[in-house]
MMTF fields as JSON, N, C-alpha, C and O atoms, coordinates in Angstrom:
{
  "mmtfVersion": "1.0.0",
  "mmtfProducer": "UNKNOWN",
  "numBonds": 379,
  "numAtoms": 380,
  "numGroups": 95,
  "numChains": 1,
  "numModels": 1,
  "chainsPerModel": [1],
  "groupsPerChain": [95],
  "chainIdList": ["A"],
  "bondAtomList": [4, 2, 8, 6, 12, 10, 16, 14, 20, 18, 24, 22, 28, 26, 32, 30, 36, 34, 40, 38, 44, 42, 48, 46, 52, 50, 56, 54, 60, 58, 64, 62, 68, 66, 72, 70, 76, 74, 80, 78, 84, 82, 88, 86, 92, 90, 96, 94, 100, 98, 104, 102, 108, 106, 112, 110, 116, 114, 120, 118, 124, 122, 128, 126, 132, 130, 136, 134, 140, 138, 144, 142, 148, 146, 152, 150, 156, 154, 160, 158, 164, 162, 168, 166, 172, 170, 176, 174, 180, 178, 184, 182, 188, 186, 192, 190, 196, 194, 200, 198, 204, 202, 208, 206, 212, 210, 216, 214, 220, 218, 224, 222, 228, 226, 232, 230, 236, 234, 240, 238, 244, 242, 248, 246, 252, 250, 256, 254, 260, 258, 264, 262, 268, 266, 272, 270, 276, 274, 280, 278, 284, 282, 288, 286, 292, 290, 296, 294, 300, 298, 304, 302, 308, 306, 312, 310, 316, 314, 320, 318, 324, 322, 328, 326, 332, 330, 336, 334, 340, 338, 344, 342, 348, 346, 352, 350, 356, 354, 360, 358, 364, 362, 368, 366, 372, 370, 376, 374],
  "bondOrderList": [1, 1, 1, 1, 1, 1, 1, 1, 1, 1, 1, 1, 1, 1, 1, 1, 1, 1, 1, 1, 1, 1, 1, 1, 1, 1, 1, 1, 1, 1, 1, 1, 1, 1, 1, 1, 1, 1, 1, 1, 1, 1, 1, 1, 1, 1, 1, 1, 1, 1, 1, 1, 1, 1, 1, 1, 1, 1, 1, 1, 1, 1, 1, 1, 1, 1, 1, 1, 1, 1, 1, 1, 1, 1, 1, 1, 1, 1, 1, 1, 1, 1, 1, 1, 1, 1, 1, 1, 1, 1, 1, 1, 1, 1],
  "groupList": [{"groupName": "MET", "atomNameList": ["N", "CA", "C", "O"], "elementList": ["N", "C", "C", "O"], "formalChargeList": [0, 0, 0, 0], "bondAtomList": [1, 0, 2, 1, 3, 2], "bondOrderList": [1, 1, 2], "singleLetterCode": "M", "chemCompType": "L-PEPTIDE LINKING"}, {"groupName": "GLU", "atomNameList": ["N", "CA", "C", "O"], "elementList": ["N", "C", "C", "O"], "formalChargeList": [0, 0, 0, 0], "bondAtomList": [1, 0, 2, 1, 3, 2], "bondOrderList": [1, 1, 2], "singleLetterCode": "E", "chemCompType": "L-PEPTIDE LINKING"}, {"groupName": "LYS", "atomNameList": ["N", "CA", "C", "O"], "elementList": ["N", "C", "C", "O"], "formalChargeList": [0, 0, 0, 0], "bondAtomList": [1, 0, 2, 1, 3, 2], "bondOrderList": [1, 1, 2], "singleLetterCode": "K", "chemCompType": "L-PEPTIDE LINKING"}, {"groupName": "ILE", "atomNameList": ["N", "CA", "C", "O"], "elementList": ["N", "C", "C", "O"], "formalChargeList": [0, 0, 0, 0], "bondAtomList": [1, 0, 2, 1, 3, 2], "bondOrderList": [1, 1, 2], "singleLetterCode": "I", "chemCompType": "L-PEPTIDE LINKING"}, {"groupName": "GLN", "atomNameList": ["N", "CA", "C", "O"], "elementList": ["N", "C", "C", "O"], "formalChargeList": [0, 0, 0, 0], "bondAtomList": [1, 0, 2, 1, 3, 2], "bondOrderList": [1, 1, 2], "singleLetterCode": "Q", "chemCompType": "L-PEPTIDE LINKING"}, {"groupName": "LEU", "atomNameList": ["N", "CA", "C", "O"], "elementList": ["N", "C", "C", "O"], "formalChargeList": [0, 0, 0, 0], "bondAtomList": [1, 0, 2, 1, 3, 2], "bondOrderList": [1, 1, 2], "singleLetterCode": "L", "chemCompType": "L-PEPTIDE LINKING"}, {"groupName": "VAL", "atomNameList": ["N", "CA", "C", "O"], "elementList": ["N", "C", "C", "O"], "formalChargeList": [0, 0, 0, 0], "bondAtomList": [1, 0, 2, 1, 3, 2], "bondOrderList": [1, 1, 2], "singleLetterCode": "V", "chemCompType": "L-PEPTIDE LINKING"}, {"groupName": "ASP", "atomNameList": ["N", "CA", "C", "O"], "elementList": ["N", "C", "C", "O"], "formalChargeList": [0, 0, 0, 0], "bondAtomList": [1, 0, 2, 1, 3, 2], "bondOrderList": [1, 1, 2], "singleLetterCode": "D", "chemCompType": "L-PEPTIDE LINKING"}, {"groupName": "PRO", "atomNameList": ["N", "CA", "C", "O"], "elementList": ["N", "C", "C", "O"], "formalChargeList": [0, 0, 0, 0], "bondAtomList": [1, 0, 2, 1, 3, 2], "bondOrderList": [1, 1, 2], "singleLetterCode": "P", "chemCompType": "L-PEPTIDE LINKING"}, {"groupName": "SER", "atomNameList": ["N", "CA", "C", "O"], "elementList": ["N", "C", "C", "O"], "formalChargeList": [0, 0, 0, 0], "bondAtomList": [1, 0, 2, 1, 3, 2], "bondOrderList": [1, 1, 2], "singleLetterCode": "S", "chemCompType": "L-PEPTIDE LINKING"}, {"groupName": "GLY", "atomNameList": ["N", "CA", "C", "O"], "elementList": ["N", "C", "C", "O"], "formalChargeList": [0, 0, 0, 0], "bondAtomList": [1, 0, 2, 1, 3, 2], "bondOrderList": [1, 1, 2], "singleLetterCode": "G", "chemCompType": "PEPTIDE LINKING"}, {"groupName": "HIS", "atomNameList": ["N", "CA", "C", "O"], "elementList": ["N", "C", "C", "O"], "formalChargeList": [0, 0, 0, 0], "bondAtomList": [1, 0, 2, 1, 3, 2], "bondOrderList": [1, 1, 2], "singleLetterCode": "H", "chemCompType": "L-PEPTIDE LINKING"}, {"groupName": "PHE", "atomNameList": ["N", "CA", "C", "O"], "elementList": ["N", "C", "C", "O"], "formalChargeList": [0, 0, 0, 0], "bondAtomList": [1, 0, 2, 1, 3, 2], "bondOrderList": [1, 1, 2], "singleLetterCode": "F", "chemCompType": "L-PEPTIDE LINKING"}, {"groupName": "ARG", "atomNameList": ["N", "CA", "C", "O"], "elementList": ["N", "C", "C", "O"], "formalChargeList": [0, 0, 0, 0], "bondAtomList": [1, 0, 2, 1, 3, 2], "bondOrderList": [1, 1, 2], "singleLetterCode": "R", "chemCompType": "L-PEPTIDE LINKING"}, {"groupName": "TYR", "atomNameList": ["N", "CA", "C", "O"], "elementList": ["N", "C", "C", "O"], "formalChargeList": [0, 0, 0, 0], "bondAtomList": [1, 0, 2, 1, 3, 2], "bondOrderList": [1, 1, 2], "singleLetterCode": "Y", "chemCompType": "L-PEPTIDE LINKING"}, {"groupName": "ALA", "atomNameList": ["N", "CA", "C", "O"], "elementList": ["N", "C", "C", "O"], "formalChargeList": [0, 0, 0, 0], "bondAtomList": [1, 0, 2, 1, 3, 2], "bondOrderList": [1, 1, 2], "singleLetterCode": "A", "chemCompType": "L-PEPTIDE LINKING"}, {"groupName": "THR", "atomNameList": ["N", "CA", "C", "O"], "elementList": ["N", "C", "C", "O"], "formalChargeList": [0, 0, 0, 0], "bondAtomList": [1, 0, 2, 1, 3, 2], "bondOrderList": [1, 1, 2], "singleLetterCode": "T", "chemCompType": "L-PEPTIDE LINKING"}, {"groupName": "CYS", "atomNameList": ["N", "CA", "C", "O"], "elementList": ["N", "C", "C", "O"], "formalChargeList": [0, 0, 0, 0], "bondAtomList": [1, 0, 2, 1, 3, 2], "bondOrderList": [1, 1, 2], "singleLetterCode": "C", "chemCompType": "L-PEPTIDE LINKING"}],
  "groupTypeList": [0, 1, 1, 2, 3, 2, 4, 3, 5, 2, 1, 2, 6, 7, 8, 6, 5, 9, 10, 11, 12, 10, 10, 9, 9, 5, 9, 13, 14, 1, 7, 10, 3, 15, 14, 6, 2, 5, 16, 10, 15, 17, 15, 4, 17, 8, 9, 15, 4, 7, 16, 5, 1, 9, 6, 6, 2, 7, 12, 6, 0, 10, 10, 6, 8, 1, 6, 2, 7, 6, 6, 5, 7, 16, 9, 6, 9, 7, 1, 5, 0, 7, 0, 15, 13, 10, 3, 5, 9, 10, 2, 3, 2, 6, 7],
  "groupIdList": [1, 2, 3, 4, 5, 6, 7, 8, 9, 10, 11, 12, 13, 14, 15, 16, 17, 18, 19, 20, 21, 22, 23, 24, 25, 26, 27, 28, 29, 30, 31, 32, 33, 34, 35, 36, 37, 38, 39, 40, 41, 42, 43, 44, 45, 46, 47, 48, 49, 50, 51, 52, 53, 54, 55, 56, 57, 58, 59, 60, 61, 62, 63, 64, 65, 66, 67, 68, 69, 70, 71, 72, 73, 74, 75, 76, 77, 78, 79, 80, 81, 82, 83, 84, 85, 86, 87, 88, 89, 90, 91, 92, 93, 94, 95],
  "secStructList": [7, 2, 2, 2, 2, 2, 2, 2, 0, 0, 0, 0, 0, 6, 6, 6, 6, 4, 4, 4, 6, 3, 3, 3, 3, 3, 3, 3, 7, 7, 6, 6, 3, 3, 3, 3, 3, 3, 3, 3, 4, 4, 4, 4, 7, 6, 6, 2, 2, 2, 2, 0, 0, 0, 0, 0, 0, 2, 2, 2, 2, 2, 2, 1, 6, 6, 7, 7, 3, 3, 3, 3, 7, 7, 7, 7, 7, 2, 2, 2, 2, 2, 2, 2, 2, 2, 2, 2, 6, 6, 1, 1, 7, 7, 7],
  "xCoordList": [-14.701, -13.346, -13.554, -12.664, -14.463, -14.928, -14.626, -13.467, -14.779, -15.308, -13.81, -13.51, -12.943, -11.282, -10.889, -10.021, -11.184, -10.375, -10.619, -9.797, -12.344, -12.964, -11.849, -11.377, -11.67, -11.211, -9.446, -8.889, -9.015, -7.633, -7.55, -6.92, -8.324, -8.355, -8.474, -7.538, -9.35, -9.813, -8.859, -8.657, -8.417, -7.612, -5.938, -5.065, -5.871, -3.873, -3.68, -2.992, -4.631, -4.537, -5.086, -4.756, -5.984, -6.957, -6.137, -6.048, -5.377, -4.475, -3.134, -2.452, -3.018, -1.981, -2.731, -1.857, -3.699, -3.918, -4.47, -4.177, -5.089, -5.599, -4.678, -5.184, -3.243, -2.16, -2.201, -1.267, -2.92, -3.139, -4.43, -4.744, -5.167, -6.815, -7.476, -8.503, -6.953, -8.021, -8.136, -7.721, -8.571, -9.008, -9.159, -8.899, -9.456, -10.129, -11.329, -11.865, -11.818, -12.851, -12.873, -11.889, -13.293, -13.399, -14.679, -15.757, -14.329, -15.401, -15.923, -17.143, -15.222, -15.711, -14.606, -13.514, -14.825, -13.477, -14.251, -15.273, -13.683, -13.697, -12.477, -11.403, -12.617, -11.551, -10.376, -9.543, -9.967, -8.763, -8.482, -7.337, -9.586, -9.194, -9.364, -10.373, -8.747, -9.759, -9.218, -8.136, -10.469, -10.661, -10.935, -11.908, -9.979, -10.174, -9.827, -8.881, -11.05, -11.085, -10.047, -9.609, -9.492, -9.128, -10.146, -10.901, -10.255, -11.133, -10.613, -9.529, -11.712, -10.698, -9.366, -9.159, -8.708, -8.053, -7.099, -6.529, -7.061, -6.017, -6.853, -6.285, -8.206, -8.814, -8.607, -8.684, -8.343, -7.49, -6.446, -6.328, -5.215, -4.036, -3.129, -3.179, -2.299, -1.103, -0.528, 0.187, -0.472, 0.308, -0.667, -0.322, -1.756, -2.89, -1.986, -1.48, -1.892, -1.324, -0.01, 0.597, 0.495, 1.774, 1.655, 2.334, 0.211, 0.132, -0.361, 0.057, -1.169, -1.697, -0.718, -0.743, 0.37, 1.206, 1.909, 1.944, 2.588, 2.942, 2.699, 3.186, 1.593, 0.765, -0.396, -0.277, -1.274, -2.67, -2.255, -2.68, -1.575, -1.191, -0.505, -1.037, 0.426, 1.223, 0.254, 0.049, -0.272, -1.425, -2.134, -2.194, -2.938, -4.354, -3.632, -3.896, -2.793, -2.126, -1.353, -1.633, -0.753, -0.196, -0.849, -0.274, -2.301, -3.227, -4.075, -4.504, -4.2, -5.519, -4.573, -4.566, -4.059, -3.48, -4.382, -3.977, -5.182, -5.981, -6.144, -6.567, -5.964, -5.763, -5.03, -4.057, -5.0, -3.899, -3.293, -2.195, -4.195, -3.97, -4.838, -5.907, -4.525, -4.995, -5.291, -4.291, -6.165, -6.328, -7.092, -8.266, -6.514, -6.985, -8.47, -8.729, -9.355, -11.025, -11.08, -11.258, -11.0, -10.967, -12.07, -12.157, -13.395, -14.463, -15.177, -14.723, -15.931, -17.032, -18.066, -18.665, -18.593, -20.032, -20.901, -20.939, -22.24, -23.741, -23.895, -23.871, -24.062, -24.267, -23.881, -24.728, -22.453, -21.998, -22.336, -22.905, -21.908, -22.912, -24.05, -24.331, -25.181, -26.488, -26.435, -27.557, -25.669, -25.553, -24.983, -25.538, -24.218, -23.638, -24.799, -24.97, -25.551, -26.606, -27.03, -27.083, -27.71, -28.782, -28.551, -29.151, -27.342, -26.661, -26.938, -27.794, -26.09, -26.492, -27.653, -27.653, -28.593, -30.117, -31.032, -32.239, -30.244, -30.987, -31.726, -32.202, -31.843, -32.462, -32.068, -32.94, -30.952, -30.119, -29.895, -29.756, -29.899, -29.367, -27.974, -27.676, -26.99, -25.797, -25.93, -26.585, -25.381, -25.736, -24.032, -23.726],
  "yCoordList": [-55.425, -55.862, -56.38, -56.875, -56.19, -57.494, -58.536, -58.653, -59.452, -60.563, -61.273, -62.407, -60.289, -60.679, -60.606, -61.454, -59.676, -59.902, -61.353, -62.154, -61.508, -62.581, -64.066, -64.88, -64.119, -65.172, -65.236, -66.332, -64.561, -64.279, -65.066, -66.064, -64.302, -65.209, -66.266, -66.977, -66.86, -68.35, -69.31, -70.518, -68.51, -69.497, -69.538, -70.32, -68.321, -67.911, -68.273, -69.115, -67.234, -67.439, -67.897, -67.478, -68.803, -69.922, -70.909, -71.806, -71.219, -72.883, -72.805, -73.679, -71.619, -71.062, -71.069, -71.079, -71.071, -70.332, -71.812, -72.186, -72.493, -73.79, -74.802, -75.779, -74.446, -75.294, -74.957, -75.546, -74.248, -73.439, -73.456, -72.609, -74.205, -74.437, -73.4, -73.348, -72.16, -70.922, -70.578, -71.335, -69.685, -68.784, -67.542, -66.73, -67.311, -65.199, -65.049, -65.943, -63.603, -63.563, -62.008, -61.465, -61.464, -60.06, -58.851, -58.28, -58.91, -58.047, -56.822, -56.886, -55.462, -54.713, -54.279, -54.436, -53.525, -52.906, -51.524, -51.506, -50.485, -49.285, -48.421, -48.88, -46.916, -46.341, -47.071, -46.727, -48.283, -49.401, -49.699, -50.093, -49.614, -50.518, -52.111, -52.36, -52.797, -54.487, -54.518, -54.451, -54.642, -55.063, -56.593, -57.04, -57.272, -58.74, -59.606, -59.734, -59.992, -61.203, -62.099, -62.301, -62.808, -63.862, -64.751, -64.164, -65.967, -66.58, -68.341, -68.917, -68.723, -70.138, -69.597, -68.483, -70.708, -70.511, -69.159, -68.538, -68.969, -67.758, -66.045, -64.975, -66.394, -65.365, -64.846, -63.629, -65.607, -65.181, -65.657, -66.349, -65.833, -65.684, -64.387, -63.291, -65.001, -63.436, -63.143, -62.157, -63.478, -63.632, -62.965, -62.796, -62.66, -62.106, -60.923, -61.069, -60.399, -58.78, -59.237, -58.493, -60.199, -60.349, -61.139, -61.07, -62.041, -62.734, -62.037, -62.191, -61.266, -60.245, -59.834, -60.306, -59.032, -58.175, -59.033, -58.591, -60.575, -61.801, -61.976, -61.739, -62.595, -63.274, -62.191, -61.784, -61.996, -61.956, -60.359, -60.13, -59.702, -58.168, -58.679, -58.415, -59.254, -60.006, -60.304, -59.797, -61.309, -62.034, -61.12, -61.036, -60.091, -59.525, -58.288, -58.148, -57.503, -56.543, -57.02, -56.685, -57.489, -58.431, -59.017, -59.202, -59.301, -59.556, -58.808, -58.983, -57.782, -56.753, -54.858, -54.163, -54.872, -53.484, -52.35, -51.188, -52.559, -51.277, -51.384, -50.296, -52.452, -52.154, -51.777, -52.518, -50.152, -49.649, -50.078, -49.697, -50.892, -51.568, -52.47, -52.568, -53.304, -54.044, -54.191, -54.629, -54.0, -54.115, -54.952, -55.214, -55.379, -56.226, -55.74, -54.55, -56.705, -56.328, -56.867, -58.072, -56.529, -57.358, -57.135, -57.483, -56.359, -56.167, -57.799, -58.827, -57.806, -58.668, -58.836, -57.768, -59.769, -60.227, -59.901, -60.073, -59.174, -58.916, -60.127, -59.963, -61.416, -62.633, -62.711, -62.536, -63.005, -63.087, -62.006, -62.215, -61.015, -59.915, -60.05, -59.962, -60.37, -61.01, -62.581, -62.975, -63.163, -64.352, -63.694, -63.968, -63.091, -61.994, -61.547, -61.85, -60.805, -60.574, -61.138, -61.014, -62.402, -62.992, -63.733, -63.731, -64.358, -64.785, -64.228, -64.621, -62.95, -61.824, -61.495, -61.405, -61.373, -61.285, -62.785, -62.956, -63.542, -64.875, -65.34, -66.475, -64.711, -65.287, -66.505, -67.254, -66.825, -67.999, -68.556, -68.03, -69.777, -70.93, -71.251, -71.149, -71.548, -71.579, -73.067, -73.0, -74.278, -75.217, -75.621, -76.342],
  "zCoordList": [-117.256, -116.757, -114.945, -114.252, -114.669, -113.532, -114.219, -113.822, -115.001, -115.497, -115.658, -115.285, -116.321, -116.476, -115.49, -115.283, -114.304, -112.797, -112.263, -111.821, -112.467, -111.951, -112.573, -111.779, -113.729, -114.663, -114.282, -114.341, -114.075, -113.449, -111.911, -111.56, -111.288, -109.521, -109.894, -109.528, -110.595, -110.632, -111.357, -111.228, -112.042, -113.17, -112.769, -113.143, -111.818, -111.393, -110.025, -109.446, -109.619, -108.302, -107.229, -106.12, -107.406, -106.266, -106.806, -105.969, -107.989, -107.71, -106.903, -106.367, -106.995, -105.673, -104.481, -103.614, -103.98, -102.682, -102.24, -101.104, -102.899, -102.971, -102.01, -101.457, -101.873, -102.055, -100.502, -99.957, -99.635, -98.489, -98.007, -97.171, -98.355, -98.32, -98.288, -97.611, -99.141, -99.501, -100.758, -101.636, -100.977, -102.386, -102.575, -101.687, -103.366, -103.478, -104.228, -104.883, -104.073, -104.68, -105.219, -104.718, -105.694, -106.254, -105.103, -105.268, -104.726, -103.944, -104.709, -104.862, -105.36, -106.36, -106.884, -106.339, -108.301, -108.839, -109.222, -109.907, -108.737, -109.219, -109.231, -108.841, -109.756, -110.1, -110.145, -109.306, -111.127, -111.311, -110.347, -110.122, -109.236, -108.092, -107.547, -106.886, -107.718, -107.316, -105.733, -105.151, -105.433, -103.886, -104.139, -104.747, -103.608, -103.485, -101.877, -101.1, -101.987, -100.233, -100.444, -101.577, -99.181, -99.589, -98.839, -98.063, -98.958, -98.497, -97.591, -97.684, -96.877, -96.5, -95.415, -94.935, -95.296, -94.542, -94.842, -93.944, -95.637, -96.355, -95.581, -95.361, -95.368, -94.815, -93.664, -93.495, -92.799, -91.088, -91.243, -90.231, -92.049, -91.749, -91.744, -92.303, -90.879, -90.509, -91.893, -91.713, -93.141, -94.206, -95.318, -96.488, -94.862, -96.112, -96.691, -97.804, -96.362, -97.039, -97.438, -98.208, -97.11, -97.566, -99.145, -100.17, -98.68, -99.936, -100.785, -101.932, -100.59, -101.479, -102.076, -103.213, -101.881, -102.178, -103.378, -104.526, -102.935, -103.67, -104.54, -105.646, -104.068, -105.479, -106.427, -107.583, -105.633, -106.008, -107.047, -108.18, -106.439, -107.192, -108.549, -109.627, -108.492, -109.804, -110.921, -112.024, -110.242, -111.507, -112.039, -113.266, -111.065, -111.584, -112.475, -113.669, -111.837, -112.772, -113.778, -114.929, -113.64, -114.926, -116.224, -117.297, -115.888, -116.442, -117.328, -118.469, -116.312, -117.204, -116.492, -115.476, -117.655, -117.423, -116.962, -116.994, -116.68, -116.587, -115.184, -114.794, -113.902, -113.148, -112.526, -112.389, -111.609, -111.416, -109.793, -109.387, -109.032, -107.529, -107.146, -107.749, -106.053, -105.799, -104.223, -103.654, -103.517, -102.38, -101.565, -101.828, -100.615, -99.556, -99.148, -98.969, -99.027, -98.704, -97.555, -97.735, -96.016, -94.837, -94.205, -93.027, -95.014, -94.376, -93.943, -94.445, -93.298, -92.799, -93.549, -93.678, -94.152, -94.776, -94.321, -93.103, -95.053, -94.37, -93.48, -92.26, -94.038, -93.836, -92.368, -91.492, -92.06, -91.029, -89.852, -88.781, -90.28, -89.206, -88.783, -87.588, -90.04, -89.647, -88.7, -88.382, -88.403, -87.877, -86.557, -85.493, -86.573, -85.001, -84.142, -82.961, -84.874, -84.461, -83.816, -82.593, -84.9, -84.104, -82.59, -81.515, -83.136, -81.909, -80.937, -80.143, -80.791, -79.87, -78.704, -77.476, -79.723, -79.48, -79.174, -79.345, -78.787, -78.451, -79.823, -79.804, -80.8, -82.023, -82.535, -82.975, -82.555, -82.736, -81.405, -80.301, -81.817, -80.569, -80.495, -81.685, -79.942, -80.487, -79.592, -78.551, -79.938, -78.583, -78.285, -77.335]
}
């Protein structure tokens, strides 16, 4: 199931979002719900939820009938959190 969703994101959603310097990725799929992160410029866009509703949901739910809903994943990656901790603790120097 996850591979089908990833394929739709890559082939259908990403070409649309690339026009706005963005993209998408599947964070996880569980209990019929696809959790999708928007990437690039789309990640911080104030219209991210609208993009999810008007673009991502249509393609994913239309292409994979088993998906009951698509939810915007706004969580922060572990890598970014580690970097922030490093900067705050002084272990990573920022010039």
